[in-house]
C-alpha positions in Angstrom: -109.2 23.4 -61.5 -109.1 27.1 -60.5 -110.3 27.8 -57.0 -110.9 31.3 -55.5 -111.8 32.1 -51.9 -113.5 35.2 -53.0 -115.9 33.4 -55.5 -117.0 31.0 -52.8 -119.6 31.9 -50.2 -117.9 29.7 -47.7 -114.6 31.3 -48.5 -116.0 34.8 -47.9 -117.3 33.7 -44.6 -113.9 32.5 -43.6 -112.5 35.9 -44.6 -115.1 37.6 -42.6 -114.3 35.4 -39.6 -110.6 35.9 -39.7 -110.7 39.7 -40.3 -113.4 40.0 -37.6 -111.2 38.2 -35.2 -108.3 40.5 -35.9 -110.5 43.6 -35.5 -111.9 42.2 -32.3 -108.4 41.7 -30.9 -107.6 45.3 -31.8 -110.7 46.5 -30.0 -109.7 44.7 -26.9 -106.2 46.3 -27.0 -107.7 49.7 -27.8 -110.2 49.5 -24.9 -107.4 48.4 -22.5 -105.3 51.3 -23.6 -108.1 53.9 -23.4 -109.0 52.7 -19.9 -105.9 54.7 -18.8 -108.1 57.8 -19.2 -109.9 56.7 -16.0 -106.7 57.2 -14.0 -106.2 60.8 -15.2 -104.2 62.9 -17.6 -100.6 61.6 -17.0 -101.4 57.9 -17.3 -103.3 58.5 -20.6 -100.4 60.7 -21.9 -97.9 58.0 -20.9 -99.9 55.4 -22.8 -100.0 57.8 -25.9 -96.2 58.4 -25.6 -95.6 54.6 -25.5 -97.6 54.1 -28.7 -95.7 56.9 -30.5 -92.4 55.5 -29.3 -93.0 52.5 -31.6 -92.3 54.8 -34.6 -92.6 53.2 -38.0 -93.9 50.0 -36.4 -97.0 51.9 -35.4 -97.4 53.1 -39.0 -97.1 49.5 -40.3 -99.7 48.3 -37.8 -102.1 51.1 -38.8 -101.7 50.2 -42.5 -102.3 46.5 -41.8 -105.3 47.4 -39.6 -106.8 49.6 -42.4 -106.3 46.7 -44.9 -108.0 44.3 -42.6 -110.9 46.7 -41.9 -111.4 47.4 -45.7 -111.3 43.7 -46.5 -113.9 43.0 -43.7 -116.2 45.8 -45.1 -115.9 44.7 -48.7 -116.4 41.0 -47.9 -119.4 41.9 -45.7 -121.0 43.9 -48.5 -120.4 41.2 -51.0 -122.0 38.6 -48.8 -125.0 40.9 -48.1 -125.6 41.5 -51.8 -125.2 37.8 -52.6 -127.7 36.9 -49.9 -130.1 39.6 -51.2 -130.1 38.0 -54.6 -130.9 34.6 -53.1 -133.5 35.4 -50.4 -134.5 31.8 -49.8 -130.9 30.8 -49.0 -130.5 33.8 -46.8 -133.4 32.8 -44.6 -132.2 29.3 -44.4 -128.8 30.5 -43.3 -130.4 32.6 -40.6 -132.3 29.6 -39.2 -129.2 27.4 -39.2 -127.2 29.9 -37.3 -129.5 29.8 -34.3 -132.4 31.9 -35.4 -132.9 35.6 -36.1 -131.7 38.1 -33.5 -131.5 41.9 -33.5 -127.7 41.6 -33.9 -128.0 39.2 -36.9 -130.7 41.2 -38.7 -128.9 44.5 -38.3 -125.4 43.4 -39.2 -125.1 45.2 -42.5 -126.6 48.4 -41.1 -124.6 48.4 -37.9 -121.5 47.7 -40.0 -122.2 50.8 -42.2 -122.9 52.8 -39.0 -119.6 51.8 -37.6 -117.9 52.8 -40.8 -119.4 56.3 -40.6 -118.5 56.5 -36.9 -114.9 55.4 -37.6 -114.5 58.1 -40.4 -115.6 60.8 -38.0 -113.4 59.4 -35.2 -110.4 59.5 -37.5 -111.1 63.0 -38.6 -111.4 64.1 -35.0 -108.3 62.3 -33.6 -106.0 61.1 -36.4 -106.2 63.5 -39.3 -106.0 66.6 -37.3 -103.6 69.1 -35.7 -101.4 67.1 -33.3 -99.7 70.1 -31.8 -102.1 69.9 -28.9 -101.7 67.1 -26.4 -104.0 64.2 -27.2 -105.6 64.4 -23.7 -106.7 68.0 -24.5 -108.2 66.9 -27.8 -110.1 64.0 -26.3 -111.5 66.2 -23.5 -112.5 69.0 -25.9 -114.3 66.6 -28.3 -116.0 64.2 -25.9 -116.9 67.0 -23.5 -119.4 68.3 -26.1 -122.9 66.9 -25.7 -123.5 66.5 -29.4 -120.3 64.5 -29.9 -120.9 62.5 -26.8 -124.4 61.4 -28.1 -122.9 60.6 -31.5 -120.2 58.4 -29.9 -122.7 56.8 -27.7 -124.9 55.8 -30.7 -121.8 54.6 -32.6 -120.9 52.4 -29.6 -124.4 51.0 -29.5 -124.0 49.9 -33.1 -120.6 48.4 -32.3 -122.2 46.5 -29.4 -124.8 44.9 -31.6 -122.3 44.2 -34.3 -119.6 42.4 -32.3 -122.0 40.6 -30.0 -123.4 38.7 -33.0 -120.1 38.8 -34.8 -118.4 36.8 -32.0 -121.1 34.1 -32.4 -120.9 34.2 -36.2 -117.1 33.8 -36.0 -117.4 30.4 -34.4 -120.2 29.3 -36.7 -118.1 30.2 -39.8 -115.1 28.3 -38.5 -117.2 25.3 -37.8 -116.7 25.5 -34.1 -120.3 24.7 -33.0 -122.0 22.2 -30.8 -125.2 22.2 -28.8 -123.2 21.5 -25.7 -121.4 24.8 -25.7 -123.3 27.0 -28.3 -125.1 28.8 -25.5 -121.8 29.5 -23.7 -120.3 30.9 -26.9 -123.2 33.2 -27.5 -123.1 34.4 -23.8 -119.4 34.9 -23.9 -119.7 36.9 -27.1 -122.3 39.2 -25.5 -120.2 39.6 -22.3 -117.0 40.4 -24.3 -118.8 42.9 -26.5 -120.4 44.5 -23.4 -117.1 44.9 -21.6 -115.4 46.5 -24.6 -118.2 49.0 -25.2 -118.6 49.6 -21.4 -115.0 50.9 -21.3 -115.6 53.4 -24.2 -119.0 54.4 -22.8 -117.4 55.0 -19.5 -114.9 57.3 -21.1 -117.6 59.2 -22.9 -119.7 59.6 -19.8 -116.8 60.6 -17.6 -115.6 63.4 -20.0 -119.2 64.6 -20.7 -119.7 65.0 -17.0 -116.2 66.2 -16.2 -114.3 67.5 -19.2 -111.6 68.9 -16.9 -110.6 65.3 -15.9 -107.9 65.2 -18.6 -107.0 68.9 -18.6 -103.9 70.1 -16.8 
């Protein structure tokens, strides 16, 4: 009997859970690294130099991260389309997962918003001229009000997405019990809030004081 994870709704949810967990771990590491901006130019440049010292290992991680992200996006779209074709089942799943919330109802839309945000972020910081120090690039971009607002909105979408995604991760893996469901939901919101607070803090700092990273 031929079995395919992709052709199974449950299998797709497992894929979403695992890829979401990996992306969440990346966000934690990324937020921790970017927090060096708060301490000034040299700590941030030291963090950037440490990353680039990894050489080809960094390239491998970037490729794997891209593959995980694309798999997460494709699987999410497949689940959304499948649920749209079976509306009765979709509503039943929403009730069984603890009711509708703003995070759960907006997951497909915040996901697409994050995708657009990521593309702009990569164009600004990855696929660009790297002759300038990264600190100067970050200060120049996030010091502009228009970009600061755009990044702030992208982070709001990220907050909604991962706050529900953390809860959905445990549901998909079958780790659910009335005794600790509330703790899981609260922990997810706190974790999402802390991650986004770091990035929001960076945006606000550089908007108010772009010279913070400039030599």
